[in-house]
C-alpha positions in Angstrom: 16.7 -15.9 -24.2 15.0 -19.1 -24.8 14.3 -20.3 -28.5 11.1 -21.1 -29.4 9.9 -24.4 -27.6 7.1 -25.0 -29.8 9.8 -24.9 -32.9 12.3 -26.8 -30.9 9.9 -29.7 -30.5 9.0 -30.2 -33.9 13.0 -30.4 -35.2 13.5 -32.8 -32.2 10.2 -35.2 -33.5 11.8 -35.2 -36.8 15.4 -36.2 -35.6 14.1 -38.4 -33.3 12.9 -40.5 -36.5 16.1 -39.9 -38.0 18.0 -41.0 -35.0 16.0 -44.3 -35.5 16.7 -45.0 -39.3 20.6 -44.0 -38.5 21.2 -46.4 -35.7 18.8 -48.9 -35.8 18.9 -49.0 -32.1 15.4 -50.6 -31.0 14.5 -47.6 -28.8 15.1 -43.5 -29.3 13.5 -41.0 -27.6 14.1 -37.4 -26.6 12.8 -33.8 -26.5 13.3 -30.5 -26.2 14.3 -28.1 -23.3 10.9 -26.4 -21.7 12.3 -24.0 -19.1 15.5 -23.3 -17.8 17.8 -26.8 -17.3 15.0 -28.9 -17.7 13.4 -30.8 -20.7 10.7 -33.5 -21.0 10.9 -36.3 -23.3 8.1 -35.9 -26.1 8.9 -38.0 -28.7 9.4 -41.8 -28.6 10.0 -45.0 -31.3 10.1 -48.4 -30.2 8.8 -48.0 -26.4 6.1 -50.7 -25.3 4.7 -48.5 -22.4 4.1 -44.7 -21.9 6.6 -44.7 -18.7 8.6 -42.2 -20.8 6.1 -40.1 -22.2 6.3 -36.9 -20.9 8.8 -37.2 -18.2 10.5 -34.1 -17.2 14.4 -34.3 -16.9 16.0 -31.8 -14.8 20.0 -31.2 -15.3 22.1 -33.4 -13.4 19.7 -35.6 -12.8 19.9 -39.2 -14.5 21.9 -39.9 -17.9 20.2 -37.3 -19.9 20.6 -34.9 -17.2 24.0 -35.7 -16.5 25.0 -34.9 -20.3 22.8 -31.6 -20.3 25.0 -30.6 -17.5 28.6 -31.5 -19.0 27.3 -30.9 -22.7 28.9 -34.2 -23.8 27.8 -37.9 -25.0 27.3 -40.0 -22.3 26.0 -44.1 -21.9 25.8 -46.4 -19.7 25.3 -50.8 -19.9 23.0 -51.2 -17.2 21.0 -48.0 -15.8 19.5 -49.2 -12.8 23.1 -50.0 -11.4 25.0 -47.6 -12.9 27.5 -45.8 -10.4 28.1 -42.8 -12.6 24.8 -41.1 -12.5 21.7 -40.2 -9.7 18.8 -42.6 -10.1 16.0 -40.1 -10.3 14.3 -42.2 -12.8 14.9 -45.6 -12.5 11.1 -46.3 -12.4 10.4 -45.2 -15.5 13.4 -46.7 -17.0 13.3 -49.9 -15.7 9.2 -49.9 -16.5 10.2 -49.8 -19.9 12.7 -52.4 -19.8 16.0 -50.3 -20.7 19.7 -51.3 -19.6 21.8 -49.9 -22.3 21.2 -46.1 -22.8 22.9 -43.4 -25.0 22.0 -39.6 -24.2 23.5 -37.2 -26.5 23.0 -33.3 -25.5 22.2 -31.3 -28.4 24.0 -28.0 -28.1 23.6 -25.0 -29.8 25.5 -21.7 -28.7 26.5 -23.7 -25.7 23.7 -24.1 -25.1 21.9 -27.1 -24.2 18.6 -27.6 -26.5 17.3 -31.2 -25.8 18.7 -34.6 -25.4 18.5 -37.1 -27.6 18.4 -40.8 -26.3 18.9 -44.4 -27.9 18.5 -47.9 -25.9 18.8 -51.4 -25.6 17.0 -53.8 -23.4 20.2 -55.8 -22.8 23.4 -55.2 -20.9 25.7 -54.5 -24.0 28.1 -52.5 -25.3 27.1 -49.8 -28.2 29.5 -50.0 -31.6 31.6 -47.5 -32.7 29.1 -46.7 -35.5 26.3 -46.9 -33.5 27.5 -44.0 -31.3 29.1 -42.1 -34.2 25.5 -42.4 -36.2 23.7 -41.2 -33.2 26.4 -38.2 -32.9 26.1 -36.9 -36.4 22.1 -37.3 -36.0 22.6 -34.7 -32.9 25.0 -32.3 -34.7 22.5 -32.6 -37.9 20.1 -31.0 -35.5 22.3 -28.3 -33.9 22.8 -27.3 -37.8 18.9 -26.9 -38.3 18.6 -25.0 -35.0 21.5 -23.1 -35.5 20.5 -21.9 -38.7 16.7 -21.5 -38.5 17.8 -19.5 -35.5 20.2 -17.1 -37.5 17.3 -17.1 -40.1 14.9 -15.9 -37.3 17.0 -13.6 -35.6 17.8 -11.7 -39.0 13.9 -11.5 -39.9 13.2 -10.3 -36.3 15.7 -7.7 -36.6 14.4 -6.6 -40.2 11.1 -5.9 -38.7 12.4 -4.0 -35.9 13.5 -1.6 -38.1 10.8 -1.2 -40.1 8.3 -0.9 -37.0 10.7 1.7 -36.0 10.4 3.7 -39.3 14.3 4.0 -39.8 14.5 3.1 -43.6 18.8 3.2 -43.8 19.1 0.7 -41.1 15.9 -1.6 -42.5 18.0 -1.5 -46.0 21.1 -2.7 -44.1 19.5 -5.7 -42.6 18.0 -6.5 -45.7 21.2 -7.0 -47.0 21.9 -9.4 -43.6 19.0 -11.1 -44.3 20.1 -11.8 -48.2 23.2 -13.6 -46.8 21.2 -15.6 -44.6 19.1 -16.5 -47.6 22.0 -17.0 -49.3 23.6 -19.5 -46.8 20.4 -21.2 -46.4 20.4 -22.4 -49.3 24.0 -23.5 -49.5 24.0 -25.4 -46.4 20.6 -27.2 -48.0 22.9 -28.4 -50.7 25.4 -29.9 -48.5 22.7 -32.0 -46.2 22.5 -35.7 -47.1 18.5 -35.6 -45.0 16.0 -35.1 -47.2 13.6 -34.5 -44.0 16.8 -31.7 -43.1 17.3 -30.1 -46.5 13.9 -29.6 -47.0 13.2 -27.7 -43.6 16.6 -25.5 -44.5 14.8 -24.8 -48.3 11.5 -24.0 -46.5 13.3 -21.4 -44.4 15.0 -20.0 -47.4 11.3 -19.6 -48.8 10.1 -17.7 -45.6 13.1 -15.2 -46.3 12.0 -14.8 -49.7 8.5 -14.5 -48.8 9.3 -11.3 -46.6 11.0 -9.6 -49.4 8.2 -10.4 -51.5 5.9 -9.0 -48.9 7.7 -5.6 -49.2 7.5 -5.3 -52.8 4.1 -6.5 -53.6 5.1 -9.6 -55.5 4.9 -10.6 -58.7 5.4 -13.2 -61.5 7.0 -16.5 -60.5 9.3 -17.4 -63.2 10.2 -21.2 -62.5 13.6 -20.9 -61.9 15.6 -24.3 -61.2 17.3 -25.0 -57.6 20.8 -24.3 -58.8 19.7 -21.3 -60.7 18.2 -19.9 -57.5 21.5 -20.7 -55.6 23.3 -18.7 -58.0 20.9 -15.8 -58.1 20.8 -15.8 -54.2 24.8 -15.1 -54.1 25.1 -12.9 -56.9 22.5 -10.8 -54.9 24.8 -10.4 -51.8 27.8 -9.2 -54.4 29.6 -12.7 -55.2 31.3 -12.9 -58.6 30.6 -16.0 -60.3 34.1 -17.3 -59.2 33.1 -16.8 -55.7 29.9 -18.2 -56.2 31.1 -21.2 -57.6 33.5 -21.9 -54.8 30.6 -21.7 -51.8 28.6 -23.9 -54.1 30.9 -26.1 -55.0 30.9 -25.6 -58.9 33.3 -24.7 -61.7 32.6 -21.1 -62.6 31.5 -21.6 -66.2 28.6 -24.0 -64.4 27.8 -21.1 -62.5 28.0 -18.5 -65.6 25.7 -21.2 -67.3 22.9 -21.2 -64.6 23.1 -17.6 -64.2 22.6 -17.1 -67.8 19.8 -19.5 -68.0 17.8 -17.4 -64.9 18.5 -14.0 -66.5 16.7 -15.8 -70.0 14.0 -16.9 -67.7 13.4 -13.5 -66.0 13.9 -11.4 -69.2 17.3 -9.8 -67.6 20.2 -8.7 -69.6 22.4 -7.9 -66.6 23.0 -9.8 -63.3 21.4 -7.2 -61.0 18.4 -7.3 -63.5 17.9 -10.8 -63.3 18.3 -10.1 -59.0 15.4 -7.4 -59.1 13.3 -9.4 -60.9 13.9 -12.6 -58.7 12.8 -10.6 -55.8 10.1 -8.5 -57.5 8.6 -12.4 -58.1 9.4 -13.1 -54.3 11.8 -16.0 -54.8 14.8 -13.5 -53.4 14.7 -11.6 -50.1 
């Protein structure tokens, strides 16, 4: 099943900007798949013409198409004369004046979801640090897409169970949603890119809101991000030590955050705190 292309396009938009910041390359662009074995270049930074805007790249054709076919980063230092690629797109590339071009496929669950490109207008080699930064940007995008997919799939399963009126099955699915919610918050804490971290936290908020819709909602105490992180892991059955390990904290620190959350939620036990947070729409 193809992912939501609209959502992928938004993620690629942010990643092209991140690629520009991380590498310093003067021209960066990219796009998500719009159908089987083809992508559309939808995001450009540093371009001086519109020759690449909207260009459809097919798997196996040109540099990006070859990167799609192999699933590996590829680059050439003289695009119009490179013998290792086909030259289906020489006209728009030459019109933009690009010579050195790097193409990195974004691969999630062994399936290419799009390609990120960086380019120079000179026939130069690319420094290792530039290539490494570009590859890391693609890996960050892969992580974001994979996490978002997991959250969307978990929500979809829960909704299917609820629609089928299978309370026991739905309850089991909610446990999966809660595990994904905790994982999302844990991942967000490990991400250096503020924009990516905010998107991961936004995805976790979507899951929590789904739970609130089921219970009718309630007052919203102001829990700190760390208090909510700890409660997320408590909600899926983690001990203080297990939550500490997953969050990279000391067990005593986790205990302190938990006590503070319990006080704000007017709860006397861990599970009372979890239940109160769910009623408030803070946890799924």
